[in-house]
PAKEFI-538463 format. One record per atom (N, C-alpha, C): residue number from 1; residue in one letter; atom name; z, y, x. Coordinates in Angstrom, 2 decimals, decimal comma. Each point is the difference from the previous one (the first is absolute). Layout:
% PAKEFI-538463
site resi: NUM&resn: A&name: CA&up: Z&north: Y&east: X;
...
END
This chain:
% PAKEFI-538463
site resi: 1&resn: M&name: N&up: -22,97&north: 0,40&east: -3,33;
site resi: 1&resn: M&name: CA&up: 0,77&north: 0,75&east: 0,96;
site resi: 1&resn: M&name: C&up: 1,35&north: -0,67&east: 0,20;
site resi: 2&resn: R&name: N&up: 0,33&north: -0,24&east: 1,25;
site resi: 2&resn: R&name: CA&up: 1,26&north: -0,67&east: 0,32;
site resi: 2&resn: R&name: C&up: 1,12&north: 1,03&east: 0,15;
site resi: 3&resn: I&name: N&up: 1,18&north: -0,40&east: -0,41;
site resi: 3&resn: I&name: CA&up: 1,17&north: 0,86&east: 0,15;
site resi: 3&resn: I&name: C&up: 0,63&north: -0,31&east: 1,34;
site resi: 4&resn: S&name: N&up: 0,31&north: 1,02&east: 0,77;
site resi: 4&resn: S&name: CA&up: 0,55&north: -0,18&east: 1,34;
site resi: 4&resn: S&name: C&up: 1,45&north: -0,47&east: -0,07;
site resi: 5&resn: P&name: N&up: 0,47&north: -0,61&east: 1,08;
site resi: 5&resn: P&name: CA&up: 1,41&north: -0,40&east: 0,05;
site resi: 5&resn: P&name: C&up: 0,95&north: 1,19&east: -0,13;
site resi: 6&resn: L&name: N&up: -0,44&north: 1,16&east: 0,44;
site resi: 6&resn: L&name: CA&up: 0,85&north: 1,19&east: -0,09;
site resi: 6&resn: L&name: C&up: 0,23&north: 0,38&east: -1,47;
site resi: 7&resn: M&name: N&up: -1,02&north: -0,10&east: -0,82;
site resi: 7&resn: M&name: CA&up: 0,15&north: 0,33&east: -1,41;
site resi: 7&resn: M&name: C&up: 0,92&north: -1,02&east: -0,69;
site resi: 8&resn: H&name: N&up: -0,15&north: -1,27&east: 0,34;
site resi: 8&resn: H&name: CA&up: 0,89&north: -1,02&east: -0,55;
site resi: 8&resn: H&name: C&up: 1,44&north: 0,24&east: 0,47;
site resi: 9&resn: A&name: N&up: 0,15&north: 0,42&east: 1,26;
site resi: 9&resn: A&name: CA&up: 1,34&north: 0,26&east: 0,53;
site resi: 9&resn: A&name: C&up: 0,68&north: 1,11&east: -0,79;
site resi: 10&resn: Y&name: N&up: -0,73&north: 1,08&east: -0,28;
site resi: 10&resn: Y&name: CA&up: 0,58&north: 1,08&east: -0,79;
site resi: 10&resn: Y&name: C&up: 0,34&north: -0,46&east: -1,42;
site resi: 11&resn: L&name: N&up: -0,85&north: -0,84&east: -0,57;
site resi: 11&resn: L&name: CA&up: 0,25&north: -0,52&east: -1,34;
site resi: 11&resn: L&name: C&up: 1,27&north: -0,85&east: -0,03;
site resi: 12&resn: Y&name: N&up: 0,14&north: -0,91&east: 0,97;
site resi: 12&resn: Y&name: CA&up: 1,20&north: -0,83&east: 0,06;
site resi: 12&resn: Y&name: C&up: 1,24&north: 0,83&east: 0,30;
site resi: 13&resn: L&name: N&up: -0,15&north: 1,03&east: 0,82;
site resi: 13&resn: L&name: CA&up: 1,13&north: 0,88&east: 0,28;
site resi: 13&resn: L&name: C&up: 0,46&north: 0,71&east: -1,26;
site resi: 14&resn: F&name: N&up: -0,94&north: 0,51&east: -0,77;
site resi: 14&resn: F&name: CA&up: 0,34&north: 0,67&east: -1,25;
site resi: 14&resn: F&name: C&up: 0,69&north: -0,95&east: -0,98;
site resi: 15&resn: I&name: N&up: -0,56&north: -1,20&east: -0,15;
site resi: 15&resn: I&name: CA&up: 0,58&north: -0,97&east: -0,93;
site resi: 15&resn: I&name: C&up: 1,39&north: -0,42&east: 0,48;
site resi: 16&resn: G&name: N&up: 0,15&north: -0,21&east: 1,30;
site resi: 16&resn: G&name: CA&up: 1,30&north: -0,37&east: 0,54;
site resi: 16&resn: G&name: C&up: 1,05&north: 1,07&east: -0,24;
site resi: 17&resn: L&name: N&up: -0,36&north: 1,25&east: 0,22;
site resi: 17&resn: L&name: CA&up: 0,93&north: 1,09&east: -0,26;
site resi: 17&resn: L&name: C&up: 0,32&north: 0,13&east: -1,49;
site resi: 18&resn: L&name: N&up: -0,98&north: -0,29&east: -0,83;
site resi: 18&resn: L&name: CA&up: 0,22&north: 0,01&east: -1,44;
site resi: 18&resn: L&name: C&up: 1,01&north: -1,09&east: -0,40;
site resi: 19&resn: F&name: N&up: -0,13&north: -1,18&east: 0,57;
site resi: 19&resn: F&name: CA&up: 0,96&north: -1,08&east: -0,28;
site resi: 19&resn: F&name: C&up: 1,39&north: 0,36&east: 0,51;
site resi: 20&resn: V&name: N&up: 0,09&north: 0,67&east: 1,14;
site resi: 20&resn: V&name: CA&up: 1,31&north: 0,44&east: 0,50;
site resi: 20&resn: V&name: C&up: 0,62&north: 0,98&east: -0,99;
site resi: 21&resn: Y&name: N&up: -0,79&north: 0,92&east: -0,50;
site resi: 21&resn: Y&name: CA&up: 0,51&north: 0,96&east: -0,99;
site resi: 21&resn: Y&name: C&up: 0,49&north: -0,73&east: -1,26;
site resi: 22&resn: F&name: N&up: -0,80&north: -0,94&east: -0,49;
site resi: 22&resn: F&name: CA&up: 0,41&north: -0,74&east: -1,20;
site resi: 22&resn: F&name: C&up: 1,25&north: -0,84&east: 0,27;
site resi: 23&resn: A&name: N&up: 0,13&north: -0,53&east: 1,22;
site resi: 23&resn: A&name: CA&up: 1,20&north: -0,77&east: 0,33;
site resi: 23&resn: A&name: C&up: 1,23&north: 0,89&east: -0,03;
site resi: 24&resn: F&name: N&up: -0,11&north: 1,22&east: 0,54;
site resi: 24&resn: F&name: CA&up: 1,14&north: 0,92&east: -0,05;
site resi: 24&resn: F&name: C&up: 0,34&north: 0,39&east: -1,43;
site resi: 25&resn: E&name: N&up: -1,01&north: 0,15&east: -0,83;
site resi: 25&resn: E&name: CA&up: 0,25&north: 0,34&east: -1,39;
site resi: 25&resn: E&name: C&up: 0,60&north: -1,17&east: -0,79;
site resi: 26&resn: A&name: N&up: -0,25&north: -1,24&east: 0,45;
site resi: 26&resn: A&name: CA&up: 0,48&north: -1,17&east: -0,71;
site resi: 26&resn: A&name: C&up: 1,46&north: -0,33&east: 0,35;
site resi: 27&resn: I&name: N&up: 0,56&north: 0,67&east: 1,00;
site resi: 27&resn: I&name: CA&up: 1,38&north: -0,28&east: 0,38;
site resi: 27&resn: I&name: C&up: 0,93&north: 0,53&east: -1,09;
site resi: 28&resn: E&name: N&up: 0,86&north: -0,88&east: -0,49;
site resi: 28&resn: E&name: CA&up: 0,96&north: 0,41&east: -1,03;
site resi: 28&resn: E&name: C&up: 1,39&north: 0,03&east: 0,61;
site resi: 29&resn: D&name: N&up: 0,71&north: -1,10&east: -0,08;
site resi: 29&resn: D&name: CA&up: 1,35&north: -0,07&east: 0,58;
site resi: 29&resn: D&name: C&up: -0,04&north: -0,51&east: 1,43;
site resi: 30&resn: T&name: N&up: -0,90&north: -0,91&east: 0,26;
site resi: 30&resn: T&name: CA&up: -0,09&north: -0,61&east: 1,31;
site resi: 30&resn: T&name: C&up: -1,47&north: -0,20&east: 0,36;
site resi: 31&resn: V&name: N&up: -0,27&north: -0,15&east: 1,28;
site resi: 31&resn: V&name: CA&up: -1,39&north: -0,21&east: 0,43;
site resi: 31&resn: V&name: C&up: -0,39&north: -1,47&east: -0,08;
site resi: 32&resn: Y&name: N&up: 0,93&north: -0,86&east: -0,38;
site resi: 32&resn: Y&name: CA&up: -0,27&north: -1,43&east: -0,01;
site resi: 32&resn: Y&name: C&up: -0,45&north: -0,51&east: -1,36;
site resi: 33&resn: N&name: N&up: -0,68&north: 0,83&east: -0,77;
site resi: 33&resn: N&name: CA&up: -0,58&north: -0,53&east: -1,23;
site resi: 33&resn: N&name: C&up: -1,42&north: -0,48&east: 0,30;
site resi: 34&resn: P&name: N&up: -0,52&north: -0,94&east: -0,75;
site resi: 34&resn: P&name: CA&up: -1,29&north: -0,62&east: 0,31;
site resi: 34&resn: P&name: C&up: -1,18&north: 0,97&east: 0,04;
site resi: 35&resn: L&name: N&up: -0,02&north: 0,99&east: -0,87;
site resi: 35&resn: L&name: CA&up: -1,12&north: 0,94&east: -0,01;
site resi: 35&resn: L&name: C&up: -0,05&north: 0,81&east: 1,29;
site resi: 36&resn: T&name: N&up: 1,14&north: 0,47&east: 0,47;
site resi: 36&resn: T&name: CA&up: 0,04&north: 0,78&east: 1,23;
site resi: 36&resn: T&name: C&up: -0,43&north: -0,84&east: 1,20;
site resi: 37&resn: I&name: N&up: 0,47&north: -1,22&east: 0,05;
site resi: 37&resn: I&name: CA&up: -0,37&north: -0,89&east: 1,11;
site resi: 37&resn: I&name: C&up: -1,49&north: -0,30&east: -0,04;
site resi: 38&resn: F&name: N&up: -0,54&north: -0,27&east: -1,17;
site resi: 38&resn: F&name: CA&up: -1,43&north: -0,28&east: -0,15;
site resi: 38&resn: F&name: C&up: -0,86&north: 1,19&east: 0,45;
site resi: 39&resn: L&name: N&up: 0,37&north: 1,19&east: -0,45;
site resi: 39&resn: L&name: CA&up: -0,76&north: 1,20&east: 0,38;
site resi: 39&resn: L&name: C&up: 0,11&north: 0,28&east: 1,49;
site resi: 40&resn: T&name: N&up: 1,15&north: -0,27&east: 0,58;
site resi: 40&resn: T&name: CA&up: 0,18&north: 0,20&east: 1,44;
site resi: 40&resn: T&name: C&up: -0,86&north: -0,97&east: 0,80;
site resi: 41&resn: V&name: N&up: -0,07&north: -1,24&east: -0,46;
site resi: 41&resn: V&name: CA&up: -0,84&north: -0,99&east: 0,68;
site resi: 41&resn: V&name: C&up: -1,47&north: 0,40&east: -0,10;
site resi: 42&resn: L&name: N&up: -0,44&north: 0,44&east: -1,17;
site resi: 42&resn: L&name: CA&up: -1,39&north: 0,45&east: -0,14;
site resi: 42&resn: L&name: C&up: -0,29&north: 1,20&east: 0,91;
site resi: 43&resn: A&name: N&up: 0,93&north: 0,93&east: 0,06;
site resi: 43&resn: A&name: CA&up: -0,17&north: 1,16&east: 0,87;
site resi: 43&resn: A&name: C&up: -0,09&north: -0,42&east: 1,46;
site resi: 44&resn: T&name: N&up: 0,80&north: -0,96&east: 0,39;
site resi: 44&resn: T&name: CA&up: -0,03&north: -0,49&east: 1,38;
site resi: 44&resn: T&name: C&up: -1,35&north: -0,61&east: 0,34;
site resi: 45&resn: F&name: N&up: -0,54&north: -0,81&east: -0,89;
site resi: 45&resn: F&name: CA&up: -1,31&north: -0,60&east: 0,24;
site resi: 45&resn: F&name: C&up: -1,09&north: 1,07&east: 0,08;
site resi: 46&resn: D&name: N&up: 0,03&north: 0,97&east: -0,88;
site resi: 46&resn: D&name: CA&up: -1,03&north: 1,04&east: 0,00;
site resi: 46&resn: D&name: C&up: 0,10&north: 0,88&east: 1,24;
site resi: 47&resn: L&name: N&up: 1,20&north: 0,37&east: 0,39;
site resi: 47&resn: L&name: CA&up: 0,16&north: 0,83&east: 1,19;
site resi: 47&resn: L&name: C&up: -0,37&north: -0,77&east: 1,26;
site resi: 48&resn: G&name: N&up: 0,29&north: -1,30&east: 0,03;
site resi: 48&resn: G&name: CA&up: -0,41&north: -0,83&east: 1,13;
site resi: 48&resn: G&name: C&up: -1,51&north: -0,13&east: 0,09;
site resi: 49&resn: A&name: N&up: -0,64&north: -0,18&east: -1,13;
site resi: 49&resn: A&name: CA&up: -1,47&north: -0,08&east: -0,02;
site resi: 49&resn: A&name: C&up: -0,61&north: 1,33&east: 0,43;
site resi: 50&resn: S&name: N&up: 0,60&north: 1,09&east: -0,42;
site resi: 50&resn: S&name: CA&up: -0,49&north: 1,31&east: 0,40;
site resi: 50&resn: S&name: C&up: 0,09&north: 0,18&east: 1,51;
site resi: 51&resn: Y&name: N&up: 1,11&north: -0,40&east: 0,58;
site resi: 51&resn: Y&name: CA&up: 0,18&north: 0,11&east: 1,45;
site resi: 51&resn: Y&name: C&up: -1,04&north: -0,83&east: 0,75;
site resi: 52&resn: R&name: N&up: -0,23&north: -1,24&east: -0,47;
site resi: 52&resn: R&name: CA&up: -1,00&north: -0,85&east: 0,66;
site resi: 52&resn: R&name: C&up: -1,40&north: 0,58&east: -0,12;
site resi: 53&resn: L&name: N&up: -0,32&north: 0,62&east: -1,14;
site resi: 53&resn: L&name: CA&up: -1,32&north: 0,59&east: -0,16;
site resi: 53&resn: L&name: C&up: -0,17&north: 1,25&east: 0,85;
site resi: 54&resn: F&name: N&up: 1,06&north: 0,79&east: 0,18;
site resi: 54&resn: F&name: CA&up: -0,07&north: 1,14&east: 0,91;
site resi: 54&resn: F&name: C&up: -0,25&north: -0,48&east: 1,43;
site resi: 55&resn: K&name: N&up: 0,69&north: -1,08&east: 0,40;
site resi: 55&resn: K&name: CA&up: -0,22&north: -0,56&east: 1,34;
site resi: 55&resn: K&name: C&up: -1,43&north: -0,51&east: 0,15;
site resi: 56&resn: L&name: N&up: -0,54&north: -0,64&east: -1,03;
site resi: 56&resn: L&name: CA&up: -1,37&north: -0,50&east: 0,03;
site resi: 56&resn: L&name: C&up: -0,98&north: 1,15&east: 0,14;
site resi: 57&resn: H&name: N&up: 0,24&north: 1,10&east: -0,71;
site resi: 57&resn: H&name: CA&up: -0,87&north: 1,16&east: 0,09;
site resi: 57&resn: H&name: C&up: -0,03&north: 0,56&east: 1,43;
site resi: 58&resn: V&name: N&up: 1,17&north: 0,09&east: 0,62;
site resi: 58&resn: V&name: CA&up: 0,07&north: 0,51&east: 1,38;
site resi: 58&resn: V&name: C&up: -0,72&north: -0,95&east: 0,95;
site resi: 59&resn: K&name: N&up: 0,16&north: -1,31&east: -0,21;
site resi: 59&resn: K&name: CA&up: -0,66&north: -0,97&east: 0,86;
site resi: 59&resn: K&name: C&up: -1,52&north: 0,09&east: -0,13;
site resi: 60&resn: I&name: N&up: -0,50&north: 0,13&east: -1,22;
site resi: 60&resn: I&name: CA&up: -1,45&north: 0,13&east: -0,22;
site resi: 60&resn: I&name: C&up: -0,51&north: 1,29&east: 0,62;
site resi: 61&resn: K&name: N&up: 0,74&north: 1,07&east: -0,17;
site resi: 61&resn: K&name: CA&up: -0,39&north: 1,30&east: 0,55;
site resi: 61&resn: K&name: C&up: -0,07&north: -0,06&east: 1,53;
site resi: 62&resn: N&name: N&up: 0,98&north: -0,63&east: 0,63;
site resi: 62&resn: N&name: CA&up: 0,00&north: -0,12&east: 1,46;
site resi: 62&resn: N&name: C&up: -1,13&north: -0,89&east: 0,49;
site resi: 63&resn: K&name: N&up: -0,30&north: -1,07&east: -0,76;
site resi: 63&resn: K&name: CA&up: -1,09&north: -0,88&east: 0,39;
site resi: 63&resn: K&name: C&up: -1,35&north: 0,71&east: -0,06;
site resi: 64&resn: K&name: N&up: -0,21&north: 0,79&east: -1,05;
site resi: 64&resn: K&name: CA&up: -1,25&north: 0,77&east: -0,12;
site resi: 64&resn: K&name: C&up: -0,09&north: 1,04&east: 1,11;
site resi: 65&resn: K&name: N&up: 1,12&north: 0,57&east: 0,37;
site resi: 65&resn: K&name: CA&up: 0,04&north: 1,02&east: 1,06;
site resi: 65&resn: K&name: C&up: -0,34&north: -0,64&east: 1,34;
site resi: 66&resn: D&name: N&up: 0,50&north: -1,23&east: 0,23;
site resi: 66&resn: D&name: CA&up: -0,30&north: -0,71&east: 1,26;
site resi: 66&resn: D&name: C&up: -1,45&north: -0,44&east: 0,06;
site resi: 67&resn: Q&name: N&up: -0,61&north: -0,33&east: -1,13;
site resi: 67&resn: Q&name: CA&up: -1,39&north: -0,44&east: 0,00;
site resi: 67&resn: Q&name: C&up: -0,94&north: 1,16&east: 0,30;
site resi: 68&resn: K&name: N&up: 0,39&north: 1,23&east: -0,33;
site resi: 68&resn: K&name: CA&up: -0,86&north: 1,15&east: 0,25;
site resi: 68&resn: K&name: C&up: -0,05&north: 0,35&east: 1,49;
site resi: 69&resn: K&name: N&up: 1,02&north: -0,39&east: 0,74;
site resi: 69&resn: K&name: CA&up: 0,04&north: 0,33&east: 1,44;
site resi: 69&resn: K&name: C&up: -0,92&north: -0,84&east: 0,81;
END
């Protein structure tokens, strides 16, 4: 059974939000410590992947809808 892009998008969204939470928790005196920057970069990649997968899901859904007509 294949996992749909929508399920992957939700997974990446959850992980990205989790990294954002951990980045906020890692802030001590300044946001320019390496751990905070690393977690923010990971969150950015995950949220970007989530956005692309949501767009892919909509594109596939529209293509299937057009084929039925």
